[in-house]
C-alpha angles and dihedrals in degrees: 000000000000096000090057092051092051092062091067093068118096104219110217115220119238121249107259089210095054100040105026095146098035092056091061091059111087096148137018089253087070089065094060095069092052123105120237090254090051091049089052089053091045090054090055092052093043091054091049091048091051090051092045095047097046093047088060099045108022120236142123112332119160096054091049096051085055097056101048097104094038092054093047090050096048095049092045095049104038128054101245135218088018085056108055125232120190113190119210120211094030097211088077094071109090095101085049092051090049094051094046104062102283100091093113092049097058088100088071094052113151092351129128105283091001134106116310116241088232137048111284126183096213088056104057138356085231089064093076097173129022109240129176104127109062139252101032100105099090095051091048094044093049089051091053093048094051091044088055091048090049090052095046094244122148104224139125127233118208127193116198107197126175146112093090094309092128089070090074120095092226092067090055093046085055094047089051092054095042095052093067098036101081089220124158090247129152119196116192118194107207096205096195098162095048084241095152108031137315125244115271104213136251094344091056092048089052093049093045090053090044095051090048094049128102095240090058094045093048093044092052097047092045092047092050091050093051096042090051088086088057106046096184091055093045091052088050093050090051091051092050092048091052093046093048090053092041092064093069106012140045090237106138100082097046092042087053086056088059098260129126104237120217127181151316093234134171107271093202096053111090090187087067103031098051099050090043094052092043089056095046089050092072097044123101127225132020115338128188120202119188113204125179119216137172122232112233090020112181097016110084096206093052092045091052093049110015091166094062088045096045093098110357127171121232115317146156107264090206091057103026127209117345129193111241115254091235118047114251121238113282107265123225088246089057091048087054093049093050091046090050093054094042092051092044089054089054101041118037090196093070118103126180122222130192137175098227095302103109092141100035094050095047097249100127094102094043090052089052096047099038108025093159092056096044117096120184102183096187121243092330109119093166092051090045094058096044090043089055089049091053091050090049088055090064096051096263117135108232124196113191113203106201139149112254091242092048093057084060088073090060101047095125091050092046089055101036105029103036114014100038087051091044092228118175102242121148117217114201102202109203122186092034113171124004112352100191121217095030092058135193098347090062103031110118094218102136110046098098093052097044096043096044094061095057119093117242092017122118128192127207124198111195116201096210149355096286094050090047091062092043097047091048087059089048093051091048089055095058125096093220136057115290131184122205112193123200135166133253115262130011132330132214093300104260104161115232118241115249097235131079097239117140134213124246110289112251095359131124131191141222108251098176126017128202126193089204094085095206108108132020117187114207106200123192116197130336093345084079090092099055086041088057090051093050086046092058091050091049100034089237132155112252124202127196097214095186093183128063087181123055090026115213092245094176089056092046092050089047092054093044092052090054107038137057096216130029117201119198117203125189138151092231139074114306090215106088092349134125092293089057089054089057092050092049089049091053093045092050090055093045095246122148110203135151110255126187113197119205122187142092116335127234093274138081113264116221131224125288145105107326094229093052091048093052091047090050088055091049092248102123120088094272095048093049090050093047093052094049094050089050090052093050093048092051096058 
């Protein structure tokens, strides 16, 4: 299906004047015949091409501008794809895509049928592992390295980890395993926030190359084998080595994991990167290279504000991002952010928790106004959930702002550390349903199903901006854990009420009533509005269910008694979702009724315009109407 869609794109040829060197690179092998001076010139063209491409399509910018030289160096030194590179976080891979045969398809980036914004194994042999959620690269690369060793294959596995991904526990679990594995694994820490330490100039470059060279490695190994006979001297030598490294690098922690630590080095200096990588290439065992890069490198506006340019839409690079003349509709995320501040003003017990998604989850204003009650725990979703549970035990009222797909990473903690103990934690699940350009890795398709089966948990599905605010208040009033799911972007534009009044817990409402008694549509969440449009065309009853758990069973039974066909509509997976809850309710009461379940199928939905994706799944008004008419005719 994707191949057929790709044919519809007209690929625009590059200007031979602007990208004269880049247009000659169709494969990483083409890099290996270039001189150092040519590689530097290529990096300049590559950075310009990334900026030009993203400005036309939208996408991740700051992180990709920061990995240009590192990408050039890796593909020029290592024999890719024979040597495996795993990129983590995956949104730093646009330069990698451009150099691996996808340059002329960048115009299709993150569009339906076009290039993914993340590495994708089905897209290219150079995308060795799919990454979009963070902190998986070291585990995957270690698996590849040990698989190569088991098969007797001489290849390198490289994990490029950055953008905060080292804060996650999974990265350290992998380091702990890798350090005792004797795998030919290279971990590159792309320190793009200068969070550990900056490079220290020419001396640091010299020491990094020295520590990665054969002489240093052999001297160290020979010295250790000799000094084994005299344990006190061996211990003294180890301490001297650590102290010598420690004067210029934060080596001790990674050395204690069993890695040979090298760096930090300037990640934008090919004269430093290439010789160091060439030296590392011949070393055996686990190696750890620390490079320091700058987000937005080479584009002053992105350098000055890398957060604003993290994932911009289309813009003019000569002008930069411009605020729209007319304010955009309020997004669900903004509704949450305002509710959080208002509720915090009313209740001093409230605290806000996020796993490194302050901007994405709409918590900037809360952080500014209530800094002592704001907790960013880093990319550590498991910790975030258990941390919230601990606070709830002490009478604090935690609100965890987390993307639907990121909560999946903390499922065990959700069950054992919150639900099992029935702790009153509110989970504000942003990005529920299809998210558009980010694709399957970020689509919140499963939250209703995986929350609904957990005892003590509840799940609210607001239909619009006003209900989102009201149901957040309802969730906050409960003495047990509650999730409130809402999609990315704006809704139909129903302005929220100013107060903090909630809605009845576990209760839905009839929004359109038909006397025909033929069809009743039970809508969960924002698909209420296309369901209402379909209801008008069909003269059907339409219910706004509001809650997937607890289900308003009284309303379900009333609708079942008065209609021939029940139709459930949800922007979530059909299997185990809200429609399944309706079927379970009918079965429990011994009622046999025709039920048509509309939702997301048992497959991953790729990236593209959200409206087109919903229409493709039959979840727009026309699709809902067509599915119901088909069901009526098939009786």
